N, C-alpha and C positions, 0 to 999 in steps of 0.2 A: 882784355881781348886785344887782337892784333889784326889790323887790316892789311891784307895782301894786295899786291899790284892788281889793277884792273886788266881784264884781258882785251884783246883787240877788238875793235867794234867795226861792224860793217853797216852800211846804210843803203836803204832803198828810197830814192826821192821821187815823188809824183808832182809835176808842175803841170797846171792847166791854165787855160785862158791865154796861152802864147802860142804862136805858130812857129815852133822851132823843132828841129830834129834833135836826137839825143846827142849827136855830135856838137850841134850849136849850143845845146845846153851846157856841155862841158867847158865852153869858152866864156861863160859868164864870169869866171874868175880864174885867173892863170893858176892858182893853187890847185883847182879841180883837175887840171890836166894830169897831175901826179897820182890821182886816185885810180884804183884798178877798174877795168872796163865794167865788171859786174857790179860795181858799187853803185852807179848811177843808171836810172832808167826813167823814161818820160812816158807819160800815160795822158791821152788826150780826152779820155772818156770821163774820168771822175770830175766831180764839181768842186773839189777843194784840193788844195796842195797838202801834201802829207810827206813826213820822212819817218822812216822805220829803222831802228837801230837794235843791234843785239849787243848785250853787255853781261858782264859777270860780276857777282859780288861774293867775297869769301871772308870768313871770319873764323877764329879759333877760341876755345874756351877751355881753360884748365879745370879740373874737377873741383867742385866745392864741398864734397863729402868724402869721408872715408870711414871705414868700418873694419873691426877686428873681431875675431872669434877666439873665445877662451874656452878650451875644452879640458875637463877634468873628470876623473873617475876612479873607482876602486873595486875591489873584489874580495868578498868575504863569505865565509861559510853561513852566516846568519844574515838574514834580510835586513833586520834592524841595525846591525852593525855596519853594514855598507851604506845604508841611509845616513846614519849619524856621521859617519866619516866623510862623506861627500857634502853633507849639508853644512858642516863647520866651515869648510873651505868656500862653499857657494855663499854663505851668509857674510863672510869676510869680504868677498869679492863685491857683493851687492852694496855693503856698507861702504867700501872704499869708493864706488861710484857715486853713492850719495854725497860723500866728502867732497868729490870733485865736481859737484854740481851737475851730474849727469841726469838728464830727465828720464822718468820711467818709460815714456813713449819712445826713447831712443834705444831701449834695451829689450832684447827678445831671448827668452830662456826656454830650453827643451831638455826633458830628462827622459832616459830610456833604461829600463830595468830588465836584465835578461838573465838566463841561466847558462852558465858555463861548466859543464860537468856537475860537480857537486857544490859549486859556489854561485853566488849571486853576483852579477856584474851590474854596476849602475854608472852610466855615462851622462854627463851634463854638458850642454853647449850654451854659451852665453854670447850673444851677438850684440855689439855696441856700435852705435853710429855716432859720428863726431862731426861738428862743424869746424873745429879748431884742430889742425893737425899737431900743433905744439901740445895741446892738452891730451891728445891721443898717445903722443910719444911719452909724455910725463907719466901718465897713467900705467902705460905698459911697462915702462922701466921699473916703476914702483912695485907692481905686481910680481914681476920677474924676481926682483930682489927679495921680496917678502914670503913668496910661496915656494914650495919644494918643486921636484921635477914631475910630480904627478899632474901638474897644471901646464898645459901648453897654449902660448899666445901666438896667434898667427901674425904675419907681417900685414901691414895696413893694405886695404883694398880701396882704391879711389874710384868714386862714382860721381855722377852728375844728378842734381835734383831735376825731376820732370819739368817743373816750372822755368828753370833757367835754360833748359834745353829748348823748350818751346819759345822762349823769349829770344834766344839765339837764332832760331830759324826765321822768325819774323824780322829780326834785324839784318839778316843776310839777304833776305828778299828786298827789303827797303833799300839796302845799299846797292844791290843790282840795278833797281829802278833809278836810283840817284846817279849812278855811273851811266846809264842810258840817257837820261836827260842831259847830263853834262856833255856827253858826246855828240848828242843831237844839236845842242847849242853851238859847240865848235864847228860841226859841219855846216850848220845854218849860216855861219858868218861867211863860208865860201860863196854862198849865194845871195849875200846881202839881205838875209831873211832872219826873222826872229822866231822863237819857238812858243807855240800856244800851249793850249791845255792837251793832256793825253787823250787819245782817242781809243787805243786799246793797248792793254798790256797782257803778254801771255808768258807764264813761266814754262820755259822749255825743259829744264832738268834741275834736279836736287840731288845732291850726293853728300854723303857723311862718311867719315872714317876717323879712326882713333890712331894715335901714335905720333912719333916725332918725324919731321921732314927729313932728317938725316937718315942715311941707310946703314949707319953703323950698328951692328948687332951686339946686343949685350945680353947674356943669359939671365933669365928672370932670377935665378937663385943668387946671382951676383950683383943685382941692382941695389942701388941705395934707395932710401925711402923717396927722396926727391926725383930720382929716375924713374920710380914706379908711378910717381904722380904724372911726371911729364909724358910717359908713354900712354897714359889714359886721357890725354888731352884730346878734345873733340874738335874735328874740323867739318865745317859746312860750307858747301859751295853751290850757288844758285845761278842759273843761266835764264835770262829773260830776253823776249822781243818786245819792244815798245814802240808804238806809233804815236806821233805828235803832230799838231797842226804846224804848218810851215807858214808864216806870216811874212809877206813881202814888206821891205822897208823902203819908204820914199827917200831918194837920194836928195841932198841938200838943195841942188840946182834945179830940181824938178817942182813944178807948181801944180797944185790941183786944178783940174779943168772946171 
């Protein structure tokens, strides 16, 4: 996974228990004067000091699975002849999968028998899911070498397992909250204040998309295997608003009364 740059952060600061205008609040620290006008607000009604920030988290995830489809078929005048012809190649493919330690749960097979004029047509599809792209390539190359043109093997299709996608979404949300807290800490330093526990966290938006960040277009028919994997990379972005306690820090020259 790759962590992208955090987005800019805005803050809404509520300070109570002091008789100052919003302009006076800005002069608590010279650095505050450089903040935009809309960043700082003073509220005399609430009973606690709070700071609210908006932050973004973004992560990307390359596919962890790939699958290929093997299609084969034949046409014969006699139904048993076409079954025998296709079955021999199907059995050979299934034995090859076993030899390459492919689990039965990762293989799906379908067969369709139809009539075409006076002939019987039998079409078989075998879909295989792989965790290892290298094993996928080795197996496909082996079958292309050993079987005739009546067998077609598709290019790999790259996908994400549902569990990893769900984990990615959680991680992005946590990253956005972490970014929010870090920015709140940085803004709190301007007011000589610390950041306490979170009061409220709201997820404002979540967006997902596939593909590379580059705008260079490559036709799918001309993509390499690794380009096909990269174009299937999943990106997730989350924006949150988080409110934290703002804790005043006593200056060293100040004494408790």
